[in-house]
C-alpha positions in Angstrom: -8.0 -104.6 -1.6 -5.5 -102.1 -3.0 -1.9 -102.6 -4.0 0.4 -100.3 -5.9 4.1 -100.0 -5.9 7.6 -100.2 -7.4 8.6 -103.8 -7.9 12.3 -102.9 -8.5 12.6 -101.3 -5.1 10.1 -103.7 -3.3 8.2 -100.6 -2.1 4.4 -100.9 -2.0 1.2 -99.1 -0.9 -1.3 -101.6 0.4 -4.8 -101.5 1.8 -6.9 -104.4 2.8 -4.3 -107.1 1.9 -3.1 -109.9 4.1 0.2 -108.1 4.9 -1.4 -105.0 6.5 -4.0 -104.4 9.2 -7.6 -104.1 8.1 -8.0 -100.5 9.3 -9.0 -98.8 6.1 -5.7 -97.0 5.8 -3.0 -97.1 3.1 0.2 -98.6 4.4 3.7 -98.2 3.0 5.8 -101.4 3.0 9.5 -101.7 2.2 10.4 -105.4 1.6 7.4 -106.3 3.7 8.3 -104.1 6.6 5.9 -101.2 7.5 7.1 -97.7 7.1 3.9 -95.7 7.7 0.2 -95.5 7.1 -2.0 -92.8 5.6 -5.7 -92.1 5.5 -5.5 -90.6 2.0 -4.1 -92.4 -1.0 -2.6 -89.2 -2.4 -0.5 -88.8 0.8 0.7 -92.4 0.6 1.7 -91.9 -3.1 3.6 -88.7 -2.3 5.5 -90.5 0.5 6.2 -93.5 -1.8 7.5 -91.1 -4.5 9.8 -89.4 -2.0 11.3 -92.7 -0.8 11.8 -93.8 -4.4 13.5 -90.5 -5.3 15.9 -90.8 -2.3 16.9 -94.2 -3.7 17.6 -92.7 -7.1 14.6 -94.3 -8.9 12.7 -92.2 -11.5 9.3 -93.2 -12.7 9.4 -93.6 -16.5 5.6 -92.7 -16.7 6.0 -89.6 -14.5 6.7 -87.3 -17.5 3.3 -88.3 -18.9 1.3 -87.0 -15.8 0.6 -83.3 -16.0 -0.2 -81.1 -13.0 -3.7 -80.8 -14.4 -4.1 -84.6 -14.2 -3.0 -84.6 -10.6 -5.3 -81.8 -9.7 -8.3 -83.6 -11.3 -7.4 -86.8 -9.5 -7.2 -85.0 -6.1 -10.5 -83.2 -6.8 -12.2 -86.5 -7.6 -10.8 -88.1 -4.4 -12.0 -85.1 -2.3 -15.5 -85.2 -3.9 -15.8 -89.0 -3.1 -14.6 -88.4 0.5 -17.0 -85.5 1.0 -19.8 -87.4 -0.6 -19.3 -90.4 1.7 -19.2 -88.0 4.7 -22.5 -86.3 3.7 -24.2 -89.7 3.1 -23.1 -90.9 6.5 -24.3 -87.8 8.2 -27.7 -88.0 6.6 -28.0 -91.7 7.5 -27.2 -91.2 11.1 -29.2 -88.0 11.7 -32.2 -88.2 13.9 -35.1 -86.0 14.9 -35.8 -82.6 13.6 -38.1 -81.7 10.8 -39.6 -84.9 9.3 -37.8 -87.0 11.8 -39.1 -90.0 13.7 -41.4 -90.0 16.7 -43.8 -87.1 16.7 -43.4 -83.4 17.7 
């Protein structure tokens, strides 16, 4: 379960909660109404920030986040996604050298 958002604007990113479908995607909710869904958290966060900026809201903690911090977070997310993909590929691979069932 994941939930992040701006309480003052009633804008949230949710994944795996009772208000959104259980499809492993990050959904943007505005006062409980769906606005979109994203496969990547970073994309959902960017969209949420754009919506908030259009409404004139500024994150007080945004000045504390440096571009380097954002880059490191994106690289970590990419590493985890690629790692998952590699593990899944190895787990579902069959045959070949050292595979099951003979020659």
